[in-house]
C-alpha positions in Angstrom: 98.9 106.4 -10.1 99.8 103.0 -8.7 96.8 101.1 -7.4 96.8 100.0 -3.7 97.6 96.4 -3.1 94.6 94.2 -2.6 94.3 93.0 1.0 93.4 89.3 1.6 89.8 88.6 2.5 88.8 87.1 5.8 88.4 83.7 4.1 91.9 83.9 2.7 93.3 84.8 6.2 91.4 81.9 7.7 92.7 79.5 5.1 96.3 80.6 5.6 96.1 80.3 9.3 94.7 76.8 9.0 97.5 75.8 6.6 100.1 77.2 8.9 98.7 75.4 11.9 98.6 72.1 9.9 102.2 72.5 8.7 103.4 73.7 12.1 101.8 70.7 13.8 103.7 68.4 11.4 107.0 70.3 12.1 106.7 70.1 15.8 105.7 66.5 15.8 108.8 65.8 13.7 110.9 67.9 16.0 109.7 66.0 19.0 111.3 62.9 17.5 114.7 64.5 17.4 117.3 65.6 19.9 120.6 67.5 19.8 123.9 65.7 20.5 126.9 68.0 20.2 125.0 70.5 18.0 123.8 67.7 15.6 120.2 66.7 15.3 119.7 62.9 15.6 116.6 60.8 15.9 115.8 60.4 19.5 115.7 56.8 20.7 113.9 55.1 23.5 116.3 54.5 26.4 116.6 50.7 26.7 116.6 48.7 30.0 119.9 48.3 31.7 121.4 45.0 30.4 122.4 42.4 33.0 125.9 42.2 31.5 126.6 45.9 32.6 127.2 44.7 36.1 130.4 43.0 35.1 131.8 45.5 32.5 133.7 48.8 32.4 133.3 51.6 29.9 136.7 53.0 28.7 135.9 56.5 27.5 138.0 59.4 26.1 136.7 62.9 27.0 137.9 65.8 24.9 137.2 69.4 25.6 135.6 70.6 22.4 137.7 73.2 20.5 140.8 72.9 22.7 144.1 73.3 20.8 146.1 71.3 21.5 143.4 69.0 22.8 142.6 68.8 26.5 141.5 65.3 27.2 141.1 62.6 29.8 140.8 58.8 29.5 138.5 57.3 32.2 137.5 53.8 33.1 133.9 53.8 34.4 131.6 51.1 35.8 129.1 50.5 33.0 126.4 50.9 35.7 127.4 54.4 36.6 124.6 56.9 36.4 124.9 60.1 34.5 124.4 61.9 37.9 127.5 60.3 39.3 129.4 60.7 36.0 128.8 64.5 36.4 130.8 64.4 39.6 133.5 62.3 38.0 133.9 64.8 35.1 134.0 67.7 37.5 136.9 66.1 39.3 138.7 65.0 36.1 138.7 68.5 34.7 139.0 70.3 38.1 135.8 72.2 37.7 134.2 73.7 40.8 130.5 72.8 40.2 129.4 76.5 40.2 127.3 76.2 37.0 124.5 74.3 35.4 125.2 71.2 33.3 123.4 68.8 30.9 124.1 65.5 29.2 123.1 65.3 25.5 122.4 61.7 24.4 120.5 59.8 21.7 117.9 59.1 24.4 117.4 62.8 25.1 118.8 65.4 27.5 119.5 64.5 31.1 120.4 66.8 34.0 119.8 67.6 37.7 116.1 68.1 38.2 117.0 70.8 40.8 118.7 72.8 38.1 115.8 73.9 36.0 116.8 76.8 33.7 113.4 76.9 32.1 114.7 76.4 28.6 114.5 72.7 28.0 112.8 69.6 29.5 115.5 67.3 30.9 115.1 63.9 32.3 116.7 63.0 35.7 120.3 62.1 35.3 120.2 59.7 38.2 117.6 57.5 36.3 119.9 56.4 33.5 123.4 54.8 33.2 126.1 55.2 30.6 125.4 51.6 29.5 121.9 52.7 28.5 122.8 55.8 26.5 126.2 54.6 25.1 125.8 50.9 24.8 128.6 50.1 22.4 132.1 51.0 21.3 132.3 54.3 19.3 129.1 55.6 20.9 129.1 59.2 21.8 127.5 61.4 24.4 128.1 65.1 25.3 128.4 66.8 28.6 128.0 70.6 28.7 129.1 72.5 31.7 128.4 76.2 32.3 126.0 77.4 29.7 127.7 80.8 29.6 131.3 79.7 28.9 129.8 76.6 27.2 132.4 73.9 28.1 131.5 71.0 25.9 133.0 67.7 26.7 132.8 65.1 23.9 132.6 61.6 25.5 133.5 58.8 23.1 133.4 55.1 24.1 136.7 53.5 23.2 136.1 50.0 24.6 133.8 48.0 26.8 136.0 45.8 29.0 135.4 43.0 31.5 135.7 44.3 35.0 138.9 43.1 36.6 139.3 41.9 40.2 140.7 44.5 42.6 140.5 47.4 40.2 138.6 50.4 41.6 136.6 52.4 39.2 136.0 55.2 38.3 139.6 56.0 37.6 141.6 58.3 35.3 144.2 56.4 33.3 145.5 59.2 31.0 145.2 62.7 29.7 146.8 65.8 28.4 146.9 69.4 29.6 145.2 70.9 32.6 141.7 72.2 32.1 140.9 75.9 31.9 140.0 77.8 35.0 136.4 78.6 35.8 134.7 81.7 34.3 137.6 82.5 31.8 135.2 83.2 28.9 135.0 79.8 27.2 137.4 77.8 25.0 138.0 80.5 22.4 139.1 83.0 25.0 141.2 80.4 26.7 142.9 79.3 23.5 143.7 83.0 22.7 145.4 83.4 26.1 146.5 80.0 27.5 148.7 79.6 30.6 152.4 80.0 30.1 154.5 76.8 29.8 155.2 75.3 33.2 152.4 77.1 34.9 150.0 75.2 37.2 146.3 75.8 37.6 145.5 75.3 41.3 143.2 72.4 42.0 139.8 73.3 43.4 138.8 72.9 47.0 138.5 69.2 47.9 135.2 70.0 49.7 133.5 70.3 46.3 134.0 66.6 45.5 133.4 63.2 47.0 136.2 61.7 49.1 137.3 59.3 46.3 138.4 62.2 44.0 141.9 62.5 45.7 143.0 59.1 44.5 141.2 59.4 41.3 142.5 62.7 40.0 146.0 62.8 38.5 148.0 66.1 38.0 148.6 67.4 34.5 151.1 70.1 33.9 150.9 72.5 30.9 154.6 71.9 30.3 154.3 68.1 30.0 151.9 65.5 28.7 151.2 62.5 30.9 151.1 59.7 29.7 152.4 59.9 26.1 149.7 57.6 24.6 146.9 59.4 22.9 
């Protein structure tokens, strides 16, 4: 007859709990020093002060809708002093989203979002308190914008160049791109890639009332039958 397993004593249980608490504390302290950017854990950095030079420079960025095949992308020129809060509105216009859903910016300085859009899952800093120059200070830097946590539209934002601001050039502006963006609530990029619009079709632009007045001159038209411009 097999003997019953010996249960741990009260002292053993107390010791195991103390060890778990100690190890857990180390884990959570380490996790607090990291943040997610596009699904990758990176060491979280302190957000630097806005450099004085940002007032006279432009960030040229390429935004690609993650997982889109062929890629859906836009090239934008942004004032280096643009806040992530205003950048949210620019991205909504560039990809013709309607602003129905929550969003978040993932950066090496942590997550930023609208403080009025608290989903209770993460602590996010106010997106109006930080600029793109502070969280993507150099060429090749990357941040991520996620819109609609259900469909999970992830926009990878890569800094291509930091340029001197030219006289008479209004920014933000869209200078290139390919393919129209998917419609709202279509199930995410996998569902859209399985059943994309037919060639020559046109996805209607959203109501202008959802965007600031400047979006009409900012937003170009992209047909699914053509790519404008040809440069990638």
